[in-house]
C-alpha positions in Angstrom: -20.6 27.1 -46.1 -19.1 30.1 -48.3 -14.8 29.6 -47.9 -12.6 32.2 -49.3 -11.1 31.8 -53.1 -7.2 31.7 -52.1 -7.8 28.9 -49.6 -8.5 26.4 -51.9 -6.2 23.9 -50.7 -7.1 24.4 -46.9 -10.9 24.3 -47.6 -10.3 20.6 -49.0 -8.2 19.8 -46.0 -11.2 21.1 -43.5 -13.7 19.3 -46.0 -11.5 16.3 -45.7 -11.7 16.5 -41.8 -15.4 17.1 -41.4 -16.0 13.8 -43.7 -13.9 11.7 -41.5 -15.5 13.4 -38.4 -18.9 12.5 -39.8 -17.6 8.7 -41.0 -16.4 8.1 -37.2 -19.6 9.2 -35.5 -22.1 7.4 -37.8 -20.2 4.4 -37.3 -19.8 5.1 -33.1 -23.7 5.4 -33.3 -24.0 2.5 -35.5 -22.3 -0.2 -33.2 -24.1 1.5 -30.0 -27.5 1.0 -31.7 -26.7 -2.5 -33.0 -25.3 -3.4 -29.4 -28.4 -1.9 -27.5 -30.7 -3.8 -30.1 -28.5 -7.0 -29.5 -28.5 -6.7 -25.7 -32.6 -6.4 -25.8 -32.6 -9.5 -27.6 -30.4 -11.7 -25.9 -30.4 -10.9 -22.0 -28.4 -13.0 -19.6 -29.3 -13.9 -16.5 -27.7 -12.3 -13.8 -26.3 -13.8 -10.4 -27.3 -12.0 -7.6 -24.5 -10.7 -5.3 -27.0 -10.3 -3.0 -29.4 -12.8 -1.0 -33.1 -12.8 -1.1 -32.9 -12.0 2.9 -31.3 -8.8 2.4 -27.8 -10.3 3.7 -24.7 -9.0 2.0 -23.0 -12.0 2.0 -24.9 -14.7 0.7 -25.0 -18.3 3.0 -23.3 -20.6 -0.1 -23.1 -24.5 0.4 -20.7 -26.3 -1.8 -22.1 -29.6 -3.2 -19.2 -31.7 -3.8 -16.9 -34.5 -3.5 -13.8 -33.8 -5.4 -11.0 -32.3 -2.9 -9.6 -30.1 -6.0 -12.8 -28.6 -6.9 -12.9 -27.7 -2.9 -9.6 -26.2 -2.9 -10.1 -24.1 -5.9 -13.4 -22.9 -4.9 -11.9 -21.9 -1.5 -9.6 -19.8 -3.3 -12.1 -18.2 -5.8 -14.3 -17.1 -2.6 -11.5 -15.7 -0.9 -11.0 -13.5 -3.4 -14.5 -12.5 -3.0 -14.5 -11.9 0.5 -16.7 -15.1 0.8 -17.0 -18.6 2.6 -18.7 -21.4 1.9 -19.7 -24.7 3.7 -18.8 -28.1 1.8 -21.9 -31.0 2.0 -20.1 -34.0 0.6 -22.7 -35.9 -1.1 -20.7 -39.5 -0.9 -23.1 -40.4 2.2 -26.5 -40.3 -0.1 -25.0 -43.7 -1.9 -22.6 -44.3 -5.0 -21.9 -42.9 -7.8 -24.6 -42.5 -10.7 -27.8 -41.8 -8.9 -30.8 -43.4 -10.1 -34.4 -41.4 -10.5 -36.0 -43.7 -8.1 -33.5 -43.1 -5.0 -33.3 -39.2 -6.2 -37.0 -39.3 -5.8 -37.1 -40.9 -2.5 -34.8 -37.9 -1.3 -37.4 -35.2 -2.4 -40.5 -37.2 -1.0 -38.3 -37.5 2.3 -37.8 -33.8 2.6 -33.5 -33.9 1.9 -34.3 -31.4 -1.0 -36.8 -29.2 0.9 -33.9 -28.8 4.0 -30.9 -28.5 1.9 -32.8 -25.4 -0.3 -34.4 -23.7 3.0 -30.7 -23.3 4.5 -28.9 -21.8 2.0 -29.1 -18.8 -0.1 -26.7 -20.7 -3.0 -25.9 -24.6 -3.7 -23.0 -24.8 -6.1 -23.4 -28.3 -7.8 -19.4 -29.0 -8.0 -17.8 -32.1 -10.5 -19.8 -34.7 -10.4 -23.6 -33.7 -11.6 -25.4 -37.2 -11.1 -25.0 -36.7 -7.1 -27.3 -33.5 -7.0 -29.9 -35.4 -9.0 -32.7 -35.1 -6.5 -32.0 -31.2 -6.5 -32.5 -31.3 -10.2 -35.4 -33.7 -10.6 -37.0 -30.8 -7.7 -37.0 -28.3 -10.3 -39.4 -30.1 -13.0 -41.8 -31.2 -9.7 -45.3 -30.6 -10.4 -45.8 -29.3 -7.0 -44.1 -26.0 -6.6 -43.6 -26.6 -3.2 -40.8 -29.4 -3.9 -38.9 -27.4 -6.1 -35.8 -26.0 -4.9 -35.6 -22.1 -4.3 -32.5 -21.8 -3.9 -29.9 -19.9 -6.2 -28.1 -23.5 -8.1 -25.1 -22.9 -9.8 -24.1 -26.0 -11.5 -19.9 -26.2 -12.0 -19.3 -29.1 -14.1 -15.7 -30.1 -14.7 -16.3 -33.0 -17.5 -18.6 -34.7 -15.3 -22.2 -34.1 -16.4 -22.9 -37.7 -16.5 -19.9 -39.9 -14.1 -21.3 -42.9 -13.1 -24.6 -43.2 -14.5 -26.2 -46.4 -15.4 -29.5 -44.9 -16.8 -28.0 -42.8 -19.5 -31.4 -42.2 -21.4 -33.3 -41.3 -18.3 -30.8 -39.4 -17.2 -29.7 -37.2 -20.4 -33.8 -36.5 -21.0 -33.7 -35.3 -17.6 -30.8 -32.7 -18.5 -32.7 -31.8 -21.4 -36.0 -31.4 -19.8 -33.9 -29.1 -17.3 -32.5 -27.2 -19.9 -35.5 -26.9 -21.6 -37.6 -25.3 -18.5 -34.8 -23.2 -18.1 -35.7 -22.1 -14.0 -34.9 -18.6 -13.0 -32.6 -20.0 -10.1 -30.3 -22.3 -12.2 -26.8 -21.4 -13.4 -24.6 -23.2 -15.9 -20.7 -23.1 -15.2 -18.1 -25.2 -16.5 -14.1 -24.8 -15.9 -13.5 -25.9 -20.2 -14.8 -24.9 -23.0 -15.8 -28.7 -24.5 -18.7 -29.3 -21.8 -21.7 -27.3 -23.8 -20.7 -29.2 -26.8 -20.5 -32.9 -24.8 -23.8 -32.1 -23.3 -25.4 -30.8 -26.6 -24.1 -34.0 -28.2 -25.6 -36.3 -25.8 -28.6 -34.9 -24.3 -29.5 -32.4 -26.9 -29.5 -29.7 -23.9 -27.9 -26.4 -24.7 -28.1 -24.0 -21.6 -26.2 -20.9 -21.2 -22.9 -21.5 -20.0 -20.3 -19.3 -18.4 -16.6 -20.5 -17.9 -14.8 -20.5 -14.7 -11.2 -21.3 -15.5 -9.5 -23.2 -13.2 -7.5 -21.3 -10.5 -4.3 -23.4 -10.4 -4.0 -23.2 -6.7 -3.0 -26.8 -5.2 -2.1 -27.7 -1.4 0.2 -29.6 -2.5 3.7 -28.7 -2.2 5.9 -27.6 -5.3 8.7 -30.0 -6.0 11.1 -30.8 -8.8 10.8 -33.0 -11.4 13.2 -35.7 -12.5 14.0 -35.3 -16.6 13.2 -38.7 -17.1 9.4 -38.3 -15.5 9.2 -35.3 -17.5 7.7 -36.2 -20.5 3.5 -37.2 -20.7 2.3 -39.9 -23.2 -0.6 -38.8 -24.8 -3.0 -41.3 -26.7 -6.4 -42.0 -27.8 -9.3 -43.5 -25.9 -10.0 -46.3 -27.7 -9.1 -49.9 -27.5 -5.3 -50.7 -29.0 -4.5 -46.9 -28.6 -1.7 -45.7 -30.4 0.7 -42.9 -28.9 -0.1 -39.6 -30.7 3.2 -38.0 -29.4 5.3 -36.9 -26.1 5.0 -33.5 -24.0 8.0 -32.6 -22.5 7.8 -30.9 -19.2 
């Protein structure tokens, strides 16, 4: 472009603005290219909002024995315009279900009846309670495998109450490795994934669902003498690390 001879300073400003504009456009194009390339390599499984039967609102089973988790999920689903039915798995036995008991429940049709009746099953808090559902996903017989969308909501209890740690940890590793399309991992904290990886060498993709903080306990004033919390190490002869004032 030929510029007038008497506009030297103006031409430098014009070229400077154009140069900066070209740099900005180049950066934007580069970022878009990087984003698209990264997205194509690491696709994230999407949790469906419409059930396979075509209903706008899927039928949801909340598989959980912990009342605080239930209250939290009631608050979350109410904000989304959803409802769920709770199943307390305590009737199946004590904590720490073993593999043999889980297989018996699969063979007796317990898992099939659950998964045929609900579009989504949310397994909350104590994951070993749902060992039959997890073991069904690895069955050699496709008819035994749960077909519902399964959301595992972990709250520091992925192996709570388990006695056969080696066998159970191997199950978690196998399920993680198989990575079924209908299985989704959620935790209410950022440490669950690391603990599972350390204990089981399992590293599924986790989403974080922070606790809402909702409670059905009436608010009350805490006396000053009770407003400190001692923090200790979880070891024998633990020393106090410090106190937090409320």
